[in-house]
Every structure is written in structure tokens, then in C-alpha cells.
C-alpha angles and dihedrals in degrees: 000000000000124000091247093052091049091048091051091052091048091050093050087053091049094056094045088051091048089049089054088051094073090055097046093039092052089056095047093046089061086070106029137041118260105249092040086059091052091048089052090050091056094041090055096040094052100067089043090056092045089053093050095048091049090053095045090040091066090074096047126100122235107301096344138076126225090277093052094253121140116266095181114066118229123194092288093048092049091051089057093043089052090047093050094043095049107032100026103038111018104031101029095046090040095056089040088061090047089049089051089050097054103027096040129246096274095051094043091049090050093051089045088060088069089076091096090055097045093043092049093048094044089048090064099066096026104043101015094238121157122245100212124196091248092054093050094048091044093051093046091049094049092048090050087054089054089050092054092050100042099034124206097305095239119263116016117246106201098201090049092049092049092050091050092047090049090052090052094051095046093048093047091049094049091046092056093045090047094054090059091051095048090060086072106025132054110262094220091055093046091048093047094050094042091054088049089055092046091057088064091050095046090046087061093048093047091050091051091048092049094047095046104037105022092211124198118247130201125186121201136145092275092055091048095051090046095052091048089053093047091047104042104029107022093040115020102034095032095051091049090051093046095049090043088055093049089052093059106028137048113270091238091056091049092049092048086076095058096102089069089074098064089037088058094044093052091047092052088047088056095045099043104028098031093236113178120242128208139176090298089066096049096042090046091051090051091050093047097050090043091050094048092047091049092051092049105036105018096091093049094050092048091051096055098074091051091052091052095048089052 
């Protein structure tokens, strides 16, 4: 299997995992405060990442991996690890949670689906990628499918919408900058160090939350299982797969799969919470799958007639 095919499979898993995060997170947040949950995610993910890096590192040569990428971060590498950890993981995810709190889960999820658009747009000036007509149409079609499934989210809460938009822009910016870095540095090492940096950021947020709100906390087997899933699967494994995909594929191609996230979340809501679906769900699913296929295969299909005529 080629590296690109492996990367695409990994990215599909990433967005399915991130879709499940909404369901598991909603259960855990009934018992624990928001930023404390985020802190636990990173605290659990960090040793997992350290173990994976240690296992993989046994096959690496001194200072480089099997692909010739740096495994020891210099000043430049640490700058990007700090950027990714603070802005990408701690701040972006933090304000995303706040946006969800104020704007509601439906509206926040809908705004989060704009990531493919913002990543593709920012990838043009930052990475020099081309924003083709097929990608634009495919992304808009997929986002429209998300809109049909999630709806408008009721009354619009302006602060919540602005926080969610800020999260989208920050994550998109960091994703584009990270792709450039991953051409030079090992993605596992960057991810591990960035999560370590994010722990410091989330610790500050959790302390502020505890001092100002004095939230109640309850620990039971459901909470423990949920935190382990959020930390190991939704954070550690998913971040490795996401950064691994960015290291191989254009950022716009990676972002084109974003609609799978709310689709998965909605499906799990139906399966676990017995939510009723209607024509919006069916039509939205068709739009999402059509948009993703157009983004990934549209350019190849359009080039074939030209090649035959030549």
C-alpha cells in the first residue's frame, strides 16, 4: 500500500475518532469541568506518545528517522512544537469548547466544518497550494451537507460564534504551518513535544476555571473510561495520524475529509441516543460523500479527457 493510501485511511480514522469525541466528551462533561477534562486528555496522551516514540525510535539512526527527517528538535523545531502545542492544541481547542458552551453543539459543529475552507484558503499563501475549482465546489457541497444534517443551531449567540470561528482560524493556520515543518521533522516527535507544551497551557486554563467557578467533580468508572478514550484515542493516536497525513498529503486534501467528523457524530447520536433522522440526514450524507469524492478525485477525472485528446 502506498504512503498516500495509508495517509488517507489514517485521516478517515482521525475524523471518525474526532466525531466520537463529541459523544464521549458530552458524557464526561456531565461529571467534570471543561478545562480539567482537556488537561486530563493531554496528561493521558503524553506518556502514550512517549512510549510510541520510544518504540519507533529504536529503528532510527542517530538524529534522523528512516525517511531522513530530524528526530531531535533544534531551535526551529521547538518553535513549531510550541506554536502547535499552545495555539493548536491548548488555545484553539480551549476556545472551541467555550464556543460550544455558548453557541451550542450544533452551531459549533457547523462552524467547525468550515475547517476545510479555511485550511484550503490559507494553504494558498502559506504553502503555495492550488485551490482548484473542483476542490472549491467539493468543499462547499460537503459543508452544505453538514448544514443539512446539523441545522442552524437555533438562536445565534454572537460571542459563541466568534469563539468558534477563532478556533477554526487558529487550527487552520497551525495546520498549514505544521505541514511545512513536518517536511523536515519527524511527526511523532513534533506531536509528542507539542502535547507536552499543551499540558502547561491547559493547566493554566484549568486553574483559572477552578478558582473562578469552583465546579463540582465526580469520578466513576464511566468517567475513567471516557477520559482514557479521550486521552489515548482522541488525542494521542488521532494527533499522530493527523500530523502523519499532513506530512504526506496537501493540507487541502487532508481538510477535505473534515465533514466525516460531524457525520460520525450524528450517526453515533442515532445509534446510542436513538435520535430520529429525516430527509435532511439522507440528503446531507449524499452531499458530504459527493463533496469529499469531488475534492479527492475531481481533478483526476477532469484531466482524463484532456490526456486522451492529446
